[in-house]
C-alpha positions in Angstrom: 94.5 80.9 89.0 97.9 81.4 90.6 97.9 85.1 91.6 101.7 85.5 91.7 101.9 84.0 88.2 99.2 86.4 87.0 100.9 89.5 88.5 104.2 88.5 86.9 102.6 87.9 83.6 100.8 91.3 83.7 104.1 93.0 84.6 105.8 91.4 81.6 102.8 92.3 79.4 103.0 95.9 80.6 106.8 96.1 79.9 106.3 94.6 76.4 103.4 97.0 75.6 105.4 100.0 76.8 108.4 98.9 74.7 106.2 98.6 71.7 104.9 102.2 72.3 108.5 103.5 72.6 109.5 101.7 69.4 106.4 103.1 67.5 107.2 106.5 68.9 110.7 106.2 67.6 109.6 105.1 64.2 107.0 107.9 64.1 109.8 110.4 64.9 111.8 109.3 61.9 108.9 109.1 59.4 106.8 112.0 60.9 103.5 110.1 60.2 100.6 112.4 60.7 97.5 110.9 62.4 93.9 112.1 62.0 93.1 115.1 64.2 90.9 113.3 66.7 93.5 110.5 67.0 96.2 113.1 67.8 94.1 114.3 70.7 93.7 110.7 72.0 97.4 110.1 71.7 98.1 113.3 73.6 95.9 112.3 76.4 97.4 108.8 76.5 100.9 110.4 76.8 99.7 112.4 79.8 98.2 109.3 81.5 101.5 107.4 81.1 103.3 110.3 82.8 100.8 110.4 85.6 101.3 106.7 86.2 105.1 107.0 86.1 105.2 110.0 88.4 102.6 108.5 90.8 100.4 111.5 91.3 97.5 111.2 93.8 94.1 110.9 92.1 93.1 114.5 93.0 96.3 116.0 91.7 95.9 113.9 88.5 92.5 115.3 88.0 94.0 118.8 88.1 96.5 117.9 85.4 93.7 116.4 83.3 91.3 119.4 83.6 93.7 122.2 82.8 95.4 120.5 79.9 92.1 119.3 78.4 90.6 122.7 78.7 93.6 124.2 76.9 93.3 121.7 74.1 89.6 122.4 73.6 89.9 126.2 73.8 92.5 126.1 70.9 90.8 123.5 68.7 87.3 124.9 69.0 88.2 127.6 66.4 88.4 124.9 63.7 84.6 124.5 63.9 82.3 127.5 63.6 79.8 128.0 66.4 81.9 126.2 69.1 81.9 128.3 72.2 84.3 128.6 75.1 83.9 126.3 78.1 86.6 128.1 80.2 84.8 131.4 80.0 81.7 129.8 81.7 83.8 128.6 84.6 85.0 130.4 87.8 88.4 132.2 87.6 89.1 132.2 83.9 89.6 135.4 81.9 88.5 135.8 78.2 90.3 133.3 76.0 92.7 134.5 73.3 91.3 134.9 69.8 93.1 133.9 66.5 93.8 136.7 64.1 91.2 137.3 61.4 92.0 136.3 57.9 95.1 134.4 59.1 95.6 130.6 58.5 96.1 128.3 61.5 96.2 124.6 62.2 94.2 124.4 65.3 95.1 120.8 66.0 98.7 121.8 66.2 97.7 124.8 68.4 95.7 122.5 70.7 98.6 120.1 71.0 101.0 122.9 71.9 98.5 124.3 74.4 98.0 120.9 75.9 101.6 120.1 76.5 102.6 123.6 77.6 100.0 123.2 80.4 101.1 119.7 81.2 104.7 120.9 81.7 103.8 123.8 83.9 100.9 122.4 86.1 103.0 120.1 86.5 104.7 116.8 85.8 108.2 115.7 86.8 109.0 113.3 83.9 109.0 116.0 81.2 111.9 114.2 79.4 109.6 111.3 78.5 107.4 113.7 76.5 110.2 115.3 74.5 110.5 112.6 71.8 106.8 112.3 71.4 106.3 116.1 71.0 109.2 116.4 68.6 107.7 113.7 66.4 104.2 115.2 66.6 105.3 118.7 65.8 107.6 117.4 63.0 104.6 115.8 61.3 102.9 119.2 61.2 106.0 121.1 60.1 106.5 118.9 57.1 103.0 119.7 55.6 102.4 123.3 56.8 103.7 126.6 55.5 106.3 128.0 57.9 104.2 131.0 58.8 101.1 128.8 59.5 103.2 126.4 61.6 104.8 129.2 63.7 101.5 131.1 64.0 99.7 127.9 65.2 102.4 127.2 67.8 102.2 130.8 69.0 98.5 130.7 69.4 98.8 127.4 71.4 101.2 129.2 73.7 98.7 132.1 74.2 95.9 129.7 75.1 98.2 127.8 77.5 99.1 131.1 79.1 95.5 132.0 79.7 94.7 128.6 81.2 97.8 128.6 83.4 97.0 132.1 84.8 94.0 130.4 86.5 96.0 127.4 87.6 98.6 129.6 89.4 95.9 130.9 91.7 93.7 127.9 92.3 95.0 127.1 95.8 97.3 124.2 94.8 100.6 125.9 95.7 99.2 126.8 99.1 98.0 123.2 99.7 101.6 121.8 99.4 103.8 121.6 102.4 101.1 121.4 105.0 101.6 119.4 108.2 100.8 115.7 108.2 97.2 114.6 108.9 97.2 111.8 111.4 93.6 111.8 112.3 92.4 111.1 115.8 92.1 108.4 118.4 88.7 109.7 119.3 85.8 107.2 119.0 84.7 106.7 115.4 87.3 109.0 113.9 89.8 108.1 111.1 93.4 107.2 111.9 96.1 105.7 109.7 95.2 102.2 108.5 97.2 98.9 108.1 99.4 97.6 106.7 101.4 100.8 106.1 99.7 103.3 108.4 100.2 106.3 106.0 99.2 109.8 106.9 96.1 111.3 105.3 96.8 112.5 101.7 95.4 115.7 100.1 93.7 116.8 103.3 93.9 120.4 102.1 92.2 119.7 98.8 89.0 121.4 100.2 90.8 124.7 99.8 91.1 124.2 96.0 89.0 126.7 94.1 86.2 125.0 92.2 85.5 125.8 88.6 81.8 125.1 88.6 80.6 124.9 92.2 80.2 128.0 94.3 82.1 126.3 97.1 83.6 123.0 98.0 80.6 122.4 100.3 77.9 123.2 97.8 76.9 119.5 97.5 77.7 118.6 101.2 76.0 115.4 102.1 74.2 114.6 105.4 76.3 113.6 108.3 77.4 109.9 108.5 75.6 107.6 110.8 76.5 107.9 114.5 79.4 105.6 115.5 78.2 102.9 117.9 79.4 99.4 118.8 76.0 98.4 120.0 75.3 95.3 117.9 71.8 96.5 117.1 73.0 99.9 115.8 73.0 100.9 112.2 76.7 101.5 112.2 77.6 98.2 113.7 75.4 96.3 111.3 77.0 98.2 108.4 80.5 97.4 109.6 79.6 93.8 110.1 78.1 93.7 106.6 81.5 94.7 105.2 83.3 92.0 107.2 80.8 89.2 106.2 80.9 90.1 102.5 84.7 90.1 102.5 84.9 86.8 104.3 82.6 85.2 101.6 83.6 87.0 98.4 82.5 85.3 95.1 84.9 85.2 92.2 82.7 87.8 90.4 82.9 90.1 93.4 86.7 89.8 93.5 86.9 90.5 89.8 84.8 93.6 90.2 86.9 94.8 93.1 90.2 94.3 91.2 88.9 95.9 88.0 87.9 99.1 89.8 90.7 99.3 92.3 92.5 102.0 90.4 95.0 102.6 93.2 97.9 104.5 91.6 100.5 103.0 94.0 99.7 99.7 95.8 102.3 98.8 98.3 102.9 95.0 98.1 104.3 93.0 101.0 106.2 89.8 100.6 107.9 88.7 103.9 110.3 91.5 104.8 110.2 93.0 101.3 108.0 95.9 100.2 107.5 97.1 96.6 105.0 99.3 94.8 102.8 98.5 91.8 101.9 101.6 89.7 98.5 101.7 88.1 96.0 104.0 86.5 94.2 106.5 88.7 90.4 106.5 89.0 90.4 109.7 86.9 92.6 108.1 84.3 90.2 105.2 84.1 87.3 107.5 83.3 89.4 109.5 80.9 89.9 106.2 79.2 86.2 105.5 79.1 85.8 109.0 77.5 88.3 108.0 74.8 86.4 104.8 74.2 83.1 106.6 73.8 84.6 109.3 71.5 86.1 106.7 69.2 83.1 104.4 69.2 80.7 107.3 68.4 83.0 108.6 65.6 83.4 112.0 67.4 85.3 114.6 65.4 88.3 116.4 66.9 86.2 119.3 68.4 83.7 117.0 70.0 86.5 114.7 71.3 88.3 117.7 72.8 85.1 118.9 74.4 84.4 115.4 75.8 87.8 115.3 77.4 87.4 118.8 78.8 84.0 118.1 80.4 85.0 114.6 81.7 88.1 116.1 83.4 86.0 118.9 84.8 83.6 116.4 86.4 86.6 114.6 87.9 88.2 117.8 89.2 85.0 119.1 90.8 83.9 115.8 92.3 87.3 115.3 94.0 87.0 118.7 95.6 83.4 117.9 96.7 84.2 114.5 98.1 87.4 115.4 99.9 85.7 118.4 101.5 83.4 115.9 103.3 86.1 113.3 103.9 88.1 115.6 106.1 85.1 117.3 107.7 83.7 114.1 109.1 87.0 112.2 109.3 85.1 109.0 109.6 86.7 105.7 110.7 87.6 103.0 108.1 86.2 99.5 108.3 89.6 97.9 108.8 90.2 99.9 111.9 87.0 99.1 113.8 87.0 95.5 112.6 90.5 94.9 113.8 89.6 96.5 117.2 86.3 94.7 117.7 85.9 91.6 115.6 89.1 90.2 114.0 92.5 91.7 114.8 94.1 89.8 111.9 91.6 90.8 109.2 92.7 92.9 106.2 90.3 94.0 103.4 90.5 92.5 99.9 91.8 95.8 98.6 94.4 98.0 100.2 92.6 100.9 102.1 93.5 104.3 100.7 95.2 106.7 103.1 92.3 109.2 103.8 89.0 109.1 105.8 86.1 106.9 104.8 83.0 109.1 104.3 81.9 109.5 101.5 83.3 107.1 98.9 85.5 108.9 96.4 85.0 106.3 93.7 81.2 106.5 94.1 81.3 110.3 93.9 83.5 110.8 91.0 82.1 107.9 88.9 78.5 109.0 89.4 79.4 112.6 88.5 81.5 111.6 85.4 78.9 109.0 84.2 76.2 111.7 84.4 78.3 114.1 82.3 79.2 111.3 79.8 75.6 110.4 79.5 74.8 114.0 78.6 77.5 114.0 76.0 76.9 110.5 74.4 73.5 109.5 75.4 72.0 106.9 77.8 72.3 103.2 77.1 75.6 103.7 75.5 77.0 100.2 75.5 80.8 99.8 75.5 83.7 97.5 76.3 85.8 99.1 79.0 89.4 98.3 78.0 90.9 101.3 79.8 92.8 99.1 82.2 93.7 96.3 79.8 97.3 97.2 79.3 97.9 97.7 83.1 96.0 94.8 84.8 95.0 92.7 81.8 91.2 93.1 82.5 88.2 94.4 80.6 84.5 94.5 81.2 81.3 95.2 79.2 78.8 97.8 80.3 75.4 98.8 78.8 75.7 102.4 80.0 78.0 104.8 81.8 75.6 104.7 84.8 75.9 100.9 84.9 79.7 101.2 85.0 79.5 103.8 87.7 77.2 101.7 89.9 79.6 98.7 89.6 82.6 101.0 90.5 80.7 102.2 93.5 79.7 98.8 94.9 83.3 97.5 94.2 84.5 99.5 97.2 82.2 97.5 99.5 83.5 94.2 97.9 87.0 95.6 98.4 86.3 96.0 102.1 87.2 99.6 102.3 83.8 101.3 102.4 80.5 100.9 104.2 77.4 100.5 102.0 75.9 103.8 103.2 79.1 105.6 102.2 79.0 104.4 98.6 75.2 105.1 98.3 75.7 108.6 99.7 78.7 109.3 97.5 76.8 108.2 94.4 73.9 110.5 95.2 76.4 113.4 95.8 78.1 112.8 92.5 74.9 112.5 90.6 73.7 115.9 91.9 77.1 117.5 91.0 77.0 115.9 87.5 73.5 117.3 86.8 74.8 120.7 88.0 77.7 120.6 85.6 75.5 119.6 82.7 73.2 122.5 83.4 76.2 124.8 83.5 77.5 123.8 80.1 74.2 123.1 78.4 73.8 124.4 74.8 77.5 124.5 74.3 
């Protein structure tokens, strides 16, 4: 298949699908059509994903947006179902959540939506204007069917929930992590340095200072040290590096498909002669939030279970990014492309573009194993599904028989992509599984 034709077709498809969404949003704004409660939560999440793609947030920053907004939605809507308990109050750094007034009527889906978007706007995104028409239409659909006092009370309660969630967000270390000096790695043997073709400095190197919500510290699930760097052809490192090179020189069509499907690079810089342009795509976290949506819909989850699933999925993403980046910038391990260019093939480039941060451990492997473990706890093992999360962006979908099967494929895709050694994806997957089990135990019986 002609790749340039495929990319052009996908761009046109994305533009058309986006146009349809805007048209439908406009129509909904005029007619104020009210969707079922669970579907409203799905639509809210989808709006956030679109903004994250447009604003090009790094995957760790995107996970922070997802977790605070999703927790806010759950903490508001849980009051619509007796017996539903707080998640935030079981996590580090959150105060007691606001309570609705007794004997007063609320629409908790409206409150959850208000809490969700209040948090989104303050945590924060840049393209808030793109949310205005959607929110206006959404709130209008509630206003037409609710008593004025119930409508106002529900919005006010949503604001209170958002305030409680944001109080934690304002002291989680994010503000302090901005504006740090560039991380350019080191020229020391075996250490990470900016990689071709764009030689970008290391992103989110201060993410280890973020305050975890479940873990006691960012290093709680610290993996063992990576293998000793050695160019001795009989060494474990050299054989592992050579394995990446040999696989990439002989990729099958299936391996290339798997690598593309799980790329999830939010901003791929394309080169064409002297021209450079960026392709925006879904983040790894956005991909798994999409899988959470698929599982919720397929299982017929009600609004409260849907909100809970989003909250716990985003929690797994947030914690696993902290855990993974803690090790990445501790070991600052060299990427395959650097050592391959210097020792084997100076012209070689991996099948996928190497992300701008150190190699060990694999971020995809860590976050996917962690999230798959949490989703398995929520929806059961052997939960077969068609993963259409990326369909509108890259025109691809794949079938999986379980969340763990999907996570395993996402993990090995990084070796096929030429950006990780096999030992890094294996170690990252084990790291993520341990963290996922820890999260499940933390929130058990909720």
